Structures are given as structure tokens and as C-alpha cells.
C-alpha positions, 0 to 999 in steps of 0.5 A: 477521449482525452489525448495521450501525452505520450505512449504508455510506459514512456512518461511517468504521471500519477493520477489516482482516479485512473485506478478506478478503471480496473473495477469496470475491467474486472466486472466485465471479465468476471461478472462480479463487482470489484467489492465482491472480488476483493472480499472473495479473492483477498479478504476472506482467504487472508482472514482479513476479518475487518476489511471492507471496501464500502462506506456502509461497512466502515460507517456501521463499524463501532470500532472505526476510527474517525479522521482528524485534521490539524487546525490552529488549535490542535487536531479536530475530528471530522465526520466520516466521508463517503465520497471516496467510495464512489471510485473504490479501486482508487480510494482504498479499503477499510482495514485494521492493523491485524488485517494489514498484517495479513496483507503484508504476510501475503506480500512477503510470500506466506500465502502463495495460494492467494498471492503467488510468488510470480505476482509478487515478482511482477508487481515488484519490477520497475516499469518506469523511472519516477523523476521526483526522487529528490522529494523523498530525500529528506527522510530516505537518506540513502535513496539513490533511485526511484521507479514505478512498478505495477501499483507500487513505487520501487525504491533502491534504498541502502543497496536494497530494492524496497516496494513502497507506497503511501496513501492519504485521504482527508484525515487518514494516512497509510504507509506500507513497504516490504523487501521481497528478498528479505521478506520483511515489511512494515505498515503504519496507519494514522487517522490524521495527516501527521508528518510523523508518518513520513519518518516511520518506513525509512527509519524502520528499514534504515535500522533493519539493514544496519542491524541485521546479521551479515550472514544467513540465519539458520533455517528451522522447520515450523510446524503449523 
């Protein structure tokens, strides 16, 4: 019932909770709930063995990290919080570094049977310019254009298009980005809101672009 500020696709605005709508859409279309679909369509075929999207799985995992918040006396551990799971598509997933490595491989084309090349292409396209590009200038030194695609930020960085997003909930922070042309990417995860997280992705790609050979590397047949 909320009136629209503009026609869809005309004005950029970000509201994380709106992503929760896709859970209802998917359930109506498929008959399966969002968490089940994630497990069947993404986690299982990509061998993301520790990944889940519900609080019980996270809370009952003996190897789960606890969130930390900065205080005047250093970092303080906080209890795990279940409120993010009431809107699972907007909250995120529980995952290990090994799980996220598999997800990054899928995003860079190594699991086309799970995430097709067409899907990667579609989500990598700029749909609307984002006016807050200067907010990233502190760390992304050669960033000259920012846009939003289908759930991803599109950064034109050092003459390359990077597909990027970061996320934060109380005591946890994640950064992920990939180059769909070079098929290279990085994901970093923290159980705190450390400012170091803001430097990891731009520093990685800055060094990668300046160190990579200018000519194409030879191709080899890899027998799996």
C-alpha cells in the first residue's frame, strides 16, 4: 500500500527488507519454501556442506563463529541473534569459507549446470546508476562509475567491470566481488564490523590488475 516514489527502474533506492518478497514469490511459483529451494538448488549441488539459511542450523553448529562488537575496551562477544531469520531472503545465509569458495566458483562460471552463463551475464548488467559512488572513493581509488544490477553493485574499477556486494548484520560482515571477464574473485568474512573489511576487496583487485600479464596465458586441458 506504500505509494511508489517513481516508476521502477527510474530512481535508485536500497531497502534490504524488500528482498524478503522473493520468498513469497518463489513459494507461490514452486510450492517449496525459500530455505528448501536454497538447499536443493544451490547448497547441495555446489557442495556447500556447511551452508544453511535458518537459525537452528547456525545455533546448533558447534563450529559457528560468535559476533563481536567494538566497545571502549576492545571487542566484546555478543550472543547469536535470531531476528534476521524472520526475513531470510533479506538476511543472508550461514556459510563457511569453503562454502563461499564454492559459491564464488559458481559465479565465475565453473558450475554452469547450477548457475548458467546466461544468469551470470544477466545479474552482471547495470540496471540503474547509483548516485553515492563517492562514498566508495576512499578505498576504491580508481572507481569512476557505480551502478546497480540484479542484486549486485556494478563497479567500473581500473577499466574493468567488477560485480560487488557487501553485507553487515550485528557483529558479522562479508565482502564479495568477482570479475566476470577474467573469472577471478574474492570473498572475505568477519565476525566483527572491522574497518579492515573495507580495504580487502579493492586492494585485492588493484594488485591483481596491476600484476597480471598483459598477454593471454596459454590454455591447458584439465582432466577432472
